[in-house]
Each structure stands twice: as C-alpha cells, then as structure tokens.
LUMBASE-13419 format. One record per residue (C-alpha): x, y, z; residue in three letters; residue number from 0. Coordinates in nm, 4 decimals, padded with zeros to 6 digits. Example, Ala and Ser with C-alpha at 12.3 -4.5 7.8 and 13.67 -1.06 7.14 Angstrom:
PT          x          y          z    aa     i
PT    01.2300   -00.4500    00.7800   Ala     0
PT    01.3670   -00.1060    00.7140   Ser     1
END
This chain:
PT          x          y          z    aa     i
PT    10.2210    04.1006    12.1548   Met     0
PT    10.5025    04.3058    12.3040   Ile     1
PT    10.4942    04.3326    12.7218   Gln     2
PT    10.4673    04.7211    12.6586   Gln     3
PT    10.1662    04.6610    12.4269   Asp     4
PT    09.9835    04.4360    12.6817   Ile     5
PT    10.0576    04.6763    12.9587   Thr     6
PT    09.9187    04.9502    12.7473   Thr     7
PT    09.6272    04.7382    12.6533   Arg     8
PT    09.5675    04.6712    13.0267   Cys     9
PT    09.5717    05.0048    13.1320   Ala    10
PT    09.3226    05.1096    12.8820   His    11
PT    09.0923    04.8270    12.9695   Leu    12
PT    09.1250    04.9255    13.3227   Arg    13
PT    09.0172    05.2821    13.2438   Arg    14
PT    08.7518    05.1727    13.0372   Leu    15
PT    08.6064    04.9611    13.2944   Arg    16
PT    08.5996    05.2181    13.5417   Glu    17
PT    08.4307    05.4546    13.3184   Arg    18
PT    08.1760    05.2033    13.2111   Met    19
PT    08.1042    05.1045    13.5691   Asn    20
PT    08.0665    05.4567    13.6579   Glu    21
PT    07.8219    05.5099    13.3620   Glu    22
PT    07.6217    05.1826    13.4603   Ile    23
PT    07.5810    05.3178    13.8299   Arg    24
PT    07.4509    05.6418    13.6916   Leu    25
PT    07.2009    05.4675    13.4583   Leu    26
PT    07.0961    05.2628    13.7249   Gln    27
PT    07.0355    05.5526    13.9640   Glu    28
PT    06.8333    05.7370    13.6975   Thr    29
PT    06.6114    05.4322    13.6465   Leu    30
PT    06.5484    05.3965    14.0056   Gln    31
PT    06.4467    05.7691    14.0505   Glu    32
PT    06.2274    05.7322    13.7422   Thr    33
PT    06.0720    05.4193    13.9103   Glu    34
PT    06.0474    05.6166    14.2421   Thr    35
PT    05.8488    05.8818    14.0722   Arg    36
PT    05.6087    05.6448    13.9388   Gly    37
PT    05.7028    05.7096    13.5591   Phe    38
PT    05.7828    05.3633    13.3734   Asp    39
PT    06.1123    05.2838    13.2869   Asn    40
PT    06.2572    05.4570    12.9501   Pro    41
PT    06.3020    05.1485    12.7381   Ile    42
PT    06.5619    05.3013    12.5374   Gln    43
PT    06.7732    05.3623    12.8764   Thr    44
PT    06.7034    04.9992    12.9966   Val    45
PT    06.8543    04.8721    12.6580   Glu    46
PT    07.1493    05.1099    12.7013   Val    47
PT    07.2096    04.9625    13.0506   Leu    48
PT    07.2044    04.6198    12.9271   Lys    49
PT    07.4340    04.6847    12.6407   Ser    50
PT    07.6872    04.8532    12.9068   Leu    51
PT    07.6684    04.5657    13.1139   Gln    52
PT    07.7333    04.3100    12.8618   His    53
PT    08.0028    04.5110    12.7368   Val    54
PT    08.1491    04.5544    13.0701   Cys    55
PT    08.1257    04.1786    13.1138   His    56
PT    08.3483    04.1423    12.7917   Asn    57
PT    08.6208    04.3832    12.9195   Val    58
PT    08.6215    04.1806    13.2608   Glu    59
PT    08.7189    03.8812    13.0638   Leu    60
PT    08.9484    04.0482    12.8772   Glu    61
PT    09.1171    04.1706    13.1908   Leu    62
PT    09.1395    03.8260    13.3409   Glu    63
PT    09.4255    03.7534    13.1030   Lys    64
PT    09.6305    04.0604    13.1907   Cys    65
PT    09.9036    04.0658    13.4616   Pro    66
PT    09.8058    04.0915    13.8489   Glu    67
PT    10.0655    04.3741    13.9149   Asn    68
PT    09.8279    04.6285    13.7921   Gly    69
PT    10.0187    04.6874    13.4812   Ala    70
END
C-alpha cells in the first residue's frame, strides 16, 4: 500500500471509530433509560450493541497498524 492509501484508510478508520463510539454511547444510554423505567432490555438492541462493540474492537486493532502522527 502506498503512503497516501494508508493515510486515507487510517483517516476513514478514525472517523468510523468516532461514529461507532457515539452510537454505542447512545445505545447504552437507551438501555439504561429502559432499565430505569422497569422495562426489560430489548434483546435486539442488546445484540446490536454487542455487535457494534465487536466491530469497534476490530477497528481499534486495525488502527494500531496506523502511523501515530494522526494521519
């Protein structure tokens, strides 16, 4: 891979990580509110949350291969 491709890929991965972390935070808040109201956790939301956390972990592993300079 050429340097420009690596830079672009890493930038995309960083943006993806930010969006996924925000979505995970929102889903966790929703689940917490649901629990507070005494409702059971929606299984589908829990599964989506687990899936997002797994993918986010994989993105983090890929970001470890990126240059440290924020490229």
